[in-house]
C-alpha positions as a printed Julia matrix, in Angstrom:
82×3 Matrix{Float64}:
  -0.18    0.12  -0.18
   1.1     3.56  -0.61
  -0.65    6.68   0.87
  -0.6    10.41   1.03
  -4.03   11.79   1.04
  -5.67    8.63  -0.41
  -4.5     5.09   0.0
  -3.57    2.92  -2.99
  -2.82   -0.71  -3.26
   0.27   -0.67  -5.51
   1.18   -4.18  -5.86
  -1.15   -7.5   -5.28
   0.21  -10.15  -2.64
   2.97  -11.66  -4.27
   6.37  -13.23  -3.71
   7.85  -11.84  -7.04
  10.41   -9.51  -5.46
  11.18   -7.68  -8.83
   7.4    -6.31  -8.94
   7.27   -5.44  -5.26
  10.69   -3.36  -6.22
   9.0    -1.93  -8.97
   6.2    -0.82  -7.05
   8.14    0.88  -4.46
  10.61    2.38  -6.45
   7.59    4.34  -8.03
   6.23    5.99  -4.71
   6.5     9.88  -4.39
   6.3    11.81  -1.21
   3.78   14.63  -1.65
   0.52   15.71  -0.16
  -1.49   15.07   2.87
  -0.86   11.93   5.08
  -3.74    9.58   5.53
  -1.54    7.38   8.27
  -4.69    6.0   10.3
  -6.83    5.36   7.02
  -3.66    3.4    5.48
  -3.0     1.27   8.66
  -6.91    0.39   8.54
  -6.37   -0.56   5.09
  -3.23   -2.77   5.79
  -5.03   -4.64   8.87
  -8.29   -5.43   6.88
  -7.11   -5.78   2.97
  -5.28   -9.26   3.27
  -5.6   -13.03   2.22
  -7.2   -14.94   4.86
  -4.15  -16.31   6.78
  -3.83  -18.28  10.25
  -0.82  -16.22  11.31
  -0.49  -12.35  12.25
   0.23  -10.0    9.72
   3.53   -7.74  10.04
   2.93   -4.14   8.94
   5.85   -1.97   8.48
   5.07    1.61   8.11
   7.48    4.28   6.43
   5.91    8.05   7.01
   6.8    11.4    8.67
   4.37   10.24  11.49
   2.25   13.4   11.04
  -1.48   12.35  10.09
  -3.13   15.41   8.49
  -6.0    13.5    6.31
  -7.46   10.74   7.71
 -10.98    9.93   8.08
 -10.43    7.6   11.0
  -9.12    8.48  14.29
  -6.12    6.55  15.75
  -7.99    4.81  18.53
  -9.83    3.02  15.8
  -6.91    1.51  14.3
  -5.98    0.08  17.73
  -9.69   -1.5   18.36
  -9.43   -2.77  14.69
  -6.15   -4.69  15.47
  -7.3    -5.97  18.62
 -10.49   -7.04  17.08
  -9.23   -8.76  14.17
  -5.95  -10.23  15.97
  -6.8   -10.07  19.66
């Protein structure tokens, strides 16, 4: 996922390292930051798996554009992964 004022799925789930590298290399830092919305998407847009997900976030940490409050992300993570 990439995010600024909007969240976008840049590459499907894949083990293809070249495809992932290509999608990451085209990301540009610009615009507002929807950090909470991106975290929610990362937690909920996934294949059904038995194990817990690992979410790595690269951001300036300043959410300026999300619809969702930070507490809702914590609640979602607890609900999904207990």
